C-alpha positions as CSV (number, residue, x, y, z in Angstrom):
1,M,-1.7,29.3,1.0
2,I,0.6,26.3,0.6
3,T,1.2,25.3,-3.0
4,A,2.3,21.9,-4.2
5,P,4.3,21.0,-7.3
6,E,2.3,20.4,-10.4
7,P,0.6,18.2,-11.4
8,T,-0.5,17.4,-7.9
9,R,-4.1,16.8,-6.8
10,L,-4.6,17.7,-3.2
11,G,-6.0,15.1,-0.9
12,D,-5.1,13.3,2.3
13,I,-3.2,10.1,1.7
14,T,-3.7,9.0,5.3
15,R,-7.4,8.4,4.6
16,F,-7.0,5.2,2.6
17,G,-9.1,3.4,5.1
18,S,-12.1,5.7,4.3
19,V,-11.9,6.4,0.6
20,D,-15.6,6.4,0.1
21,R,-16.2,9.1,2.7
22,A,-13.5,11.4,1.2
23,D,-14.5,14.7,-0.4
24,D,-12.7,13.6,-3.6
25,P,-12.5,9.8,-3.9
26,A,-11.1,10.0,-7.4
27,F,-8.0,11.4,-5.8
28,F,-7.2,8.0,-4.4
29,V,-7.8,6.2,-7.7
30,E,-5.3,8.6,-9.4
31,L,-2.9,8.3,-6.5
32,V,-2.9,4.5,-6.8
33,D,-2.5,4.6,-10.5
34,G,0.5,6.9,-10.1
35,L,2.1,4.7,-7.5
36,N,1.6,1.6,-9.6
37,R,3.5,3.2,-12.5
38,L,6.7,3.7,-10.3
39,D,9.5,1.3,-11.3
40,S,10.0,0.3,-7.6
41,V,6.3,-0.6,-7.2
42,V,6.3,-2.5,-10.5
43,D,9.3,-4.5,-9.2
44,C,7.7,-5.0,-5.8
45,K,4.5,-6.4,-7.4
46,R,6.6,-8.8,-9.6
47,R,8.5,-10.1,-6.6
48,M,5.4,-10.7,-4.6
49,L,3.7,-12.5,-7.4
50,D,6.8,-14.7,-7.9
51,C,6.8,-15.5,-4.1
52,L,3.3,-16.7,-4.3
53,D,4.3,-19.4,-6.8
54,L,0.8,-19.6,-8.3
55,G,-0.2,-22.4,-10.7
56,P,-3.3,-23.3,-12.8
57,G,-6.3,-24.4,-10.8
58,E,-5.4,-22.5,-7.6
59,H,-7.5,-19.9,-5.7
60,A,-5.8,-16.6,-4.9
61,L,-6.9,-13.7,-2.7
62,D,-5.8,-10.0,-2.8
63,V,-6.6,-8.1,0.4
64,G,-7.0,-4.4,-0.3
65,C,-7.2,-4.9,-4.0
66,G,-7.8,-1.3,-5.1
67,T,-8.4,-1.0,-8.8
68,G,-7.5,-4.7,-9.3
69,P,-4.2,-5.0,-11.2
70,D,-2.8,-7.6,-8.9
71,V,-6.0,-9.7,-9.0
72,R,-5.8,-9.7,-12.8
73,A,-2.1,-10.7,-12.6
74,M,-2.9,-13.6,-10.3
75,A,-5.8,-14.7,-12.4
76,A,-3.5,-15.0,-15.4
77,R,-1.4,-17.5,-13.4
78,V,-4.2,-19.6,-11.9
79,A,-6.1,-20.0,-15.2
80,P,-7.4,-22.3,-16.3
81,G,-9.4,-23.8,-13.5
82,G,-8.5,-21.3,-10.8
83,T,-9.9,-18.0,-9.4
84,A,-8.6,-14.7,-8.2
85,L,-10.6,-12.7,-5.7
86,G,-10.0,-9.1,-4.7
87,I,-11.5,-7.6,-1.6
88,D,-11.5,-3.9,-0.6
89,V,-13.4,-1.7,1.9
90,S,-14.0,0.9,-0.8
91,E,-16.9,0.6,-3.2
92,V,-15.2,3.3,-5.3
93,M,-12.1,1.2,-5.8
94,L,-14.2,-1.9,-6.4
95,A,-16.3,-0.2,-9.1
96,E,-13.1,0.9,-10.9
97,A,-11.6,-2.6,-10.5
98,R,-14.7,-4.2,-12.1
99,R,-14.8,-1.6,-14.9
100,R,-11.1,-2.2,-15.7
101,S,-11.6,-6.0,-15.7
102,E,-14.6,-6.1,-18.1
103,G,-13.8,-8.3,-21.0
104,C,-10.4,-9.4,-19.7
105,G,-11.4,-13.0,-20.0
106,L,-9.8,-13.9,-16.7
107,P,-11.3,-15.6,-13.7
108,V,-11.6,-12.5,-11.4
109,E,-14.1,-11.5,-8.8
110,F,-14.3,-8.4,-6.6
111,R,-16.2,-8.1,-3.3
112,R,-16.5,-5.6,-0.5
113,G,-14.8,-7.0,2.5
114,D,-13.0,-6.4,5.8
115,V,-9.7,-8.0,6.5
116,H,-10.6,-8.2,10.2
117,R,-13.5,-10.5,9.3
118,L,-12.9,-12.2,5.9
119,D,-16.1,-13.7,4.6
120,L,-14.4,-16.9,3.5
121,P,-14.3,-20.4,4.9
122,D,-11.2,-21.7,6.7
123,A,-8.6,-23.2,4.4
124,S,-10.2,-21.9,1.2
125,V,-7.4,-20.2,-0.7
126,D,-4.0,-21.3,-1.9
127,A,-2.3,-17.9,-1.8
128,C,-3.0,-14.5,-0.4
129,R,-1.3,-11.1,-0.7
130,A,-1.7,-7.6,0.8
131,E,0.3,-4.6,-0.3
132,R,0.5,-1.3,1.6
133,V,-2.7,-2.2,3.5
134,L,-1.8,-3.1,7.1
135,L,-0.4,0.3,8.1
136,H,-4.0,1.6,7.7
137,V,-6.1,-1.1,9.4
138,E,-7.4,-1.0,12.9
139,D,-5.9,-4.3,14.1
140,H,-3.0,-5.5,12.1
141,A,-2.5,-8.6,14.2
142,R,-6.1,-9.7,13.6
143,A,-5.7,-9.0,9.9
144,V,-2.7,-11.3,9.6
145,S,-4.5,-14.0,11.6
146,E,-7.5,-13.8,9.3
147,M,-5.3,-14.1,6.2
148,A,-3.6,-17.1,7.8
149,R,-7.0,-18.6,8.7
150,V,-8.3,-18.7,5.1
151,L,-5.1,-20.3,3.8
152,R,-5.2,-24.0,3.1
153,P,-2.3,-26.2,4.5
154,G,0.7,-25.4,2.3
155,G,-0.9,-22.0,1.3
156,R,1.4,-19.0,0.8
157,L,1.1,-15.5,2.2
158,A,3.0,-12.4,0.9
159,V,2.6,-9.0,2.5
160,Y,4.4,-5.7,1.7
161,D,4.3,-2.7,3.9
162,F,6.4,0.2,5.1
163,D,8.5,1.2,8.1
164,L,7.8,4.9,8.1
165,D,10.7,5.7,10.4
166,A,12.9,4.6,7.5
167,W,11.8,7.4,5.1
168,I,14.8,8.9,3.3
169,L,14.2,12.4,2.0
170,A,17.0,14.6,0.7
171,G,16.9,18.0,-1.0
172,A,15.5,20.4,1.6
173,D,16.2,21.5,5.2
174,P,16.5,18.2,7.1
175,A,15.1,19.7,10.3
176,V,11.9,20.7,8.6
177,S,11.8,17.3,6.8
178,R,12.1,15.6,10.2
179,R,9.2,17.6,11.7
180,V,7.0,17.0,8.7
181,L,7.7,13.3,8.8
182,E,7.1,13.1,12.5
183,L,3.7,14.8,12.0
184,Y,2.9,12.3,9.2
185,L,3.8,9.3,11.4
186,E,1.2,10.6,14.0
187,T,-1.5,10.2,11.4
188,I,-0.8,6.6,10.5
189,R,-2.2,3.8,12.7
190,H,0.7,1.4,12.3
191,P,3.7,3.3,11.0
192,H,6.2,0.6,11.9
193,V,4.1,-2.4,10.7
194,A,6.9,-3.7,8.4
195,R,9.2,-4.6,11.3
196,E,6.3,-6.3,13.1
197,L,5.3,-8.6,10.2
198,P,7.7,-11.5,10.8
199,W,6.6,-11.8,14.5
200,L,2.9,-11.4,13.5
201,F,3.3,-14.2,10.9
202,R,4.8,-16.6,13.4
203,Q,2.1,-15.7,16.0
204,A,-0.5,-16.6,13.4
205,G,1.1,-20.1,13.1
206,L,2.9,-19.5,9.8
207,V,6.3,-21.1,9.0
208,D,9.2,-20.5,6.6
209,V,9.0,-16.8,7.2
210,R,11.2,-14.8,4.9
211,V,12.0,-11.1,4.7
212,I,12.9,-9.2,1.5
213,A,13.9,-5.5,1.6
214,Q,12.0,-3.4,-0.9
215,A,12.1,0.4,-1.0
216,L,9.6,2.6,-2.7
217,V,11.5,5.3,-4.7
218,A,9.5,8.3,-5.9
219,G,9.8,11.9,-7.1
220,C,8.9,15.2,-5.7
221,D,5.2,15.1,-6.9
222,F,4.7,12.0,-4.8
223,V,6.2,13.7,-1.7
224,A,4.0,16.7,-2.1
225,T,0.9,14.5,-2.7
226,A,1.7,12.2,0.2
227,L,2.5,15.0,2.7
228,M,0.3,17.9,1.7
229,G,-2.5,16.9,4.0
230,T,0.0,16.6,6.9
231,V,1.7,20.0,6.3
232,T,-1.6,21.8,5.8
233,A,-2.9,20.4,9.1
234,G,0.5,21.2,10.8
235,V,0.3,24.8,9.7
236,G,-3.4,25.0,10.8
237,A,-2.4,23.6,14.3
238,G,0.6,26.0,14.6
239,R,3.1,23.2,14.5
240,L,4.6,24.3,11.2
241,A,4.9,27.8,9.7
242,A,3.5,28.4,6.3
243,D,6.6,30.2,5.0
244,E,9.0,27.5,6.1
245,V,6.8,24.9,4.4
246,E,6.7,27.0,1.2
247,R,10.5,27.2,1.3
248,W,10.8,23.4,2.0
249,L,8.6,22.5,-0.9
250,G,10.4,24.9,-3.2
251,D,13.8,23.5,-2.1
252,L,12.5,20.0,-3.0
253,R,11.4,21.1,-6.4
254,T,14.8,22.8,-7.0
255,A,16.7,19.8,-5.7
256,E,14.8,17.5,-8.1
257,A,15.6,19.8,-11.0
258,D,19.3,19.9,-10.0
259,G,19.6,16.1,-9.4
260,H,20.0,16.4,-5.6
261,F,16.5,15.1,-4.7
262,V,16.1,11.6,-3.1
263,C,12.9,10.0,-1.8
264,A,12.9,6.4,-0.7
265,I,10.6,4.7,1.8
266,N,12.0,1.5,3.1
267,G,9.6,-1.5,3.4
268,L,9.6,-5.2,3.6
269,I,8.1,-8.1,1.6
270,V,7.4,-10.8,4.2
271,T,6.4,-14.2,3.0
272,A,5.4,-17.4,4.8
273,R,3.6,-20.7,4.4
274,K,0.8,-22.4,6.4
275,P,2.0,-25.8,7.7
């Protein structure tokens, strides 16, 4: 049996597109909460919010809103007179977003929706964001086109996502790390979506495309949680040995305690405007 650092709840992080069908949907709620507490994620959210340049009376959209913190943050900037809508494919996430928004006094709304077919009129929102979403969707180009479609002229789009080839992991056997990360990349629909975003934005007719480097920096618990489904499947398929994975995880734990551990996943915030 492969053990993970405590406190780590086992789940498969690659199943963000099907949270409601997971054996333990609460795993994803807890994972999102943990990610949102990371300093690098807090900084990313702040930068994205600033890029959207929201003002009172505007209408904002968050695609893949999860538990809704960014919808509430946008709502605070568009009030009074504006609205902030969050959509997600997961009813579990939406129920939690609604629960956490009760009594907040902000103009928020949460709906189940699919970024491939947004149930919104053309030119109906002033600003749109999506964070760590497009690497999981079926058709990332169509998703960008849909977000561009619902923007009004002059509307702003901000998307953050990863380039998973640019995952820095130090503290254990680099050969094993490389094999684990290669297996992980195989499970992600669009592991290099960040590098494609500027072109996808331009193909969707957006202008003033800007790129901001933004890494996610995390600890050993995140690595174990993010990669546990991958290493378990790799052992089951005979592509990794259980004993080498145990040593690898143990070395990461030791490296974190000794100060030698580094985990950073490079990503990009890409922003643009609809002409």
